[in-house]
VMD Tcl script that draws the C-alpha trace (Angstrom):
set ca {
  {-11.60 -26.82 -52.85}
  {-9.57 -29.56 -51.19}
  {-11.16 -32.78 -49.96}
  {-10.58 -34.61 -46.68}
  {-9.09 -38.11 -46.52}
  {-7.77 -40.14 -43.61}
  {-4.25 -38.87 -44.34}
  {-5.55 -35.29 -44.56}
  {-7.05 -35.70 -41.10}
  {-3.62 -36.58 -39.73}
  {-2.31 -33.20 -40.92}
  {-5.28 -31.36 -39.47}
  {-4.96 -33.26 -36.18}
  {-1.36 -32.12 -35.81}
  {-2.10 -28.49 -36.69}
  {-5.08 -28.36 -34.33}
  {-3.14 -30.05 -31.53}
  {-0.30 -27.56 -31.95}
  {-2.76 -24.67 -31.77}
  {-4.38 -26.05 -28.62}
  {-0.94 -26.52 -27.12}
  {-0.15 -22.84 -27.75}
  {-3.44 -21.91 -26.10}
  {-2.55 -24.05 -23.09}
  {0.76 -22.21 -22.82}
  {-1.00 -18.84 -23.02}
  {-3.29 -19.88 -20.19}
  {-0.30 -21.12 -18.21}
  {1.28 -17.69 -18.65}
  {-1.72 -16.10 -16.97}
  {-1.48 -18.59 -14.12}
  {2.24 -17.91 -13.74}
  {1.77 -14.14 -13.54}
  {-0.89 -14.66 -10.87}
  {1.25 -17.14 -8.93}
  {4.84 -15.93 -9.15}
  {5.65 -17.54 -5.81}
  {5.62 -20.86 -7.69}
  {7.17 -19.61 -10.92}
  {9.68 -22.50 -11.06}
  {6.83 -25.00 -11.20}
  {5.11 -23.03 -13.94}
  {8.37 -22.77 -15.89}
  {8.77 -26.56 -15.77}
  {5.21 -27.02 -17.02}
  {5.84 -24.50 -19.79}
  {8.97 -26.36 -20.87}
  {6.99 -29.61 -21.09}
  {4.36 -27.93 -23.25}
  {7.02 -26.37 -25.47}
  {8.56 -29.80 -26.02}
  {5.12 -31.17 -26.88}
  {4.74 -28.42 -29.46}
  {8.11 -29.32 -30.96}
  {6.94 -32.92 -31.22}
  {3.83 -31.90 -33.16}
  {5.99 -29.93 -35.58}
  {8.45 -32.77 -36.08}
  {5.64 -35.26 -36.68}
  {4.04 -32.98 -39.25}
  {7.34 -32.57 -41.11}
  {7.81 -36.33 -41.11}
  {4.28 -36.77 -42.44}
  {4.99 -34.24 -45.19}
  {8.07 -36.23 -46.17}
  {5.98 -39.41 -46.48}
  {3.03 -37.87 -48.31}
  {2.81 -37.12 -52.01}
  {-0.62 -35.42 -52.09}
  {-1.40 -33.07 -49.18}
  {-4.68 -31.30 -48.28}
  {-3.03 -27.87 -48.55}
  {0.14 -26.71 -50.26}
  {3.16 -28.25 -48.58}
  {4.54 -24.79 -47.81}
  {1.26 -23.78 -46.19}
  {1.26 -26.77 -43.86}
  {4.92 -26.34 -43.00}
  {4.60 -22.60 -42.40}
  {1.52 -23.10 -40.21}
  {3.27 -25.71 -38.07}
  {6.48 -23.74 -37.66}
  {4.73 -20.44 -36.91}
  {2.33 -21.92 -34.37}
  {5.35 -23.54 -32.73}
  {7.00 -20.12 -32.64}
  {4.10 -18.81 -30.53}
  {4.73 -21.56 -28.00}
  {8.48 -20.94 -28.06}
  {8.10 -17.24 -27.24}
  {5.61 -17.82 -24.43}
  {7.77 -20.54 -22.88}
  {10.82 -18.31 -23.14}
  {9.01 -15.48 -21.32}
  {7.90 -17.77 -18.48}
  {11.43 -19.18 -18.29}
  {12.88 -15.66 -17.99}
  {10.46 -14.90 -15.16}
  {11.89 -17.87 -13.31}
  {15.53 -17.13 -14.15}
  {15.19 -13.46 -13.18}
  {13.24 -14.32 -10.03}
  {10.36 -12.03 -10.97}
  {8.20 -11.74 -7.87}
  {5.80 -8.96 -8.87}
  {3.16 -9.01 -11.53}
  {1.70 -5.90 -13.12}
  {-1.04 -4.75 -15.43}
  {1.14 -4.87 -18.52}
  {1.94 -8.55 -18.04}
  {-1.71 -9.31 -17.41}
  {-2.86 -7.41 -20.49}
  {-0.24 -8.96 -22.76}
  {-1.21 -12.34 -21.37}
  {-4.88 -11.68 -22.05}
  {-4.11 -10.65 -25.61}
  {-2.09 -13.82 -26.14}
  {-4.78 -16.04 -24.68}
  {-7.44 -14.55 -26.93}
  {-5.11 -14.73 -29.94}
  {-4.36 -18.40 -29.33}
  {-8.07 -19.13 -28.90}
  {-8.81 -17.37 -32.20}
  {-6.15 -19.48 -33.91}
  {-7.66 -22.69 -32.52}
  {-11.03 -21.77 -33.96}
  {-9.56 -20.64 -37.27}
  {-7.52 -23.80 -37.92}
  {-10.55 -25.97 -37.16}
  {-12.21 -24.41 -40.21}
  {-9.62 -26.06 -42.48}
  {-10.87 -29.55 -41.72}
  {-14.49 -28.37 -41.90}
  {-13.81 -26.82 -45.33}
  {-15.12 -23.47 -44.12}
  {-12.14 -21.43 -45.23}
  {-14.37 -18.52 -46.22}
  {-14.88 -17.76 -42.52}
  {-11.17 -17.57 -41.77}
  {-10.89 -13.91 -42.72}
  {-12.94 -12.85 -39.70}
  {-10.43 -14.52 -37.41}
  {-7.49 -13.03 -39.33}
  {-8.93 -9.54 -38.89}
  {-9.36 -10.06 -35.14}
  {-5.82 -11.44 -34.82}
  {-4.47 -8.35 -36.57}
  {-6.42 -6.17 -34.13}
  {-5.00 -8.08 -31.18}
  {-1.45 -7.70 -32.47}
  {-2.01 -3.95 -32.73}
  {-3.25 -3.95 -29.13}
  {-0.08 -5.78 -28.09}
  {2.08 -3.21 -29.89}
  {0.31 -0.41 -28.00}
  {0.64 -2.26 -24.70}
  {4.35 -2.81 -25.30}
  {4.87 0.91 -25.94}
  {3.07 1.79 -22.70}
  {5.02 -0.85 -20.78}
  {8.39 0.35 -22.06}
  {7.48 4.00 -21.50}
  {6.62 3.16 -17.91}
  {9.91 1.34 -17.40}
  {12.04 4.18 -18.73}
  {10.03 6.99 -17.14}
  {11.68 6.27 -13.80}
  {14.62 3.88 -14.37}
  {15.79 3.84 -10.76}
  {16.55 0.11 -10.95}
  {18.47 -0.68 -14.18}
  {18.31 -4.44 -13.59}
  {14.52 -4.32 -13.29}
  {14.35 -2.36 -16.56}
  {16.48 -4.96 -18.35}
  {14.49 -7.90 -16.99}
  {11.02 -6.57 -17.71}
  {11.98 -5.12 -21.09}
  {13.09 -8.55 -22.27}
  {9.98 -10.29 -20.96}
  {7.63 -7.70 -22.45}
  {9.34 -7.98 -25.84}
  {9.16 -11.79 -25.80}
  {5.42 -11.63 -25.19}
  {4.95 -9.07 -27.95}
  {6.96 -11.32 -30.30}
  {4.50 -14.10 -29.47}
  {1.63 -11.87 -30.63}
  {3.61 -11.10 -33.79}
  {3.76 -14.85 -34.43}
  {-0.01 -15.03 -33.91}
  {-0.44 -12.38 -36.60}
  {1.89 -14.37 -38.86}
  {-0.41 -17.37 -38.43}
  {-3.35 -15.15 -39.38}
  {-1.57 -14.07 -42.56}
  {-0.82 -17.68 -43.52}
  {-4.43 -18.69 -42.90}
  {-5.69 -15.76 -44.94}
  {-3.49 -16.90 -47.81}
  {-4.91 -20.41 -47.51}
  {-8.44 -19.01 -47.60}
  {-7.70 -17.04 -50.76}
  {-6.25 -20.06 -52.57}
  {-8.87 -22.56 -51.53}
  {-12.08 -20.51 -51.50}
}
mol new
graphics top color blue
foreach p $ca { graphics top sphere $p radius 0.5 }
foreach p [lrange $ca 0 end-1] q [lrange $ca 1 end] { graphics top cylinder $p $q radius 0.2 }
display resetview
């Protein structure tokens, strides 16, 4: 089992902050879908959060470069930071596309994908907090739930795409929504990737 030092806490702070930032973006997505009349404002806020996530990742990489002994394997810390940042990137990209494409109508698929992402990000926040608390044995429960949520997102994406192509009377609408749906599903894929990394950490440090 790893121990916790002041330097270790700096790593955990950055990972936890990145996870909370992803959760904030997921919540912003829900707000954006509910308030598409002000999508430009939400897109600007999403871009700010995405930049904040990038900063957390850069700071963690810099800390890795300055640190000889780390609380987890260097690859584990790096992979966690990069993959959590990927969640934020995909969500920000989806909100940005809504603004660029002037999406002015929400629908159940966007809401459900947003709900899945919000719960996934919340699960990740709770799971990464277990690293600092040295309760890695409990991580598997979160990993299982994250896998379930990713499966739900896959199913939702299939339904969303089937609905789009069932009556493709507006080809531009099909193109726009297909891209946004797929970006959101890619964000849930990244959440599952985080779960897999955390499960690997739990196995090595139990």
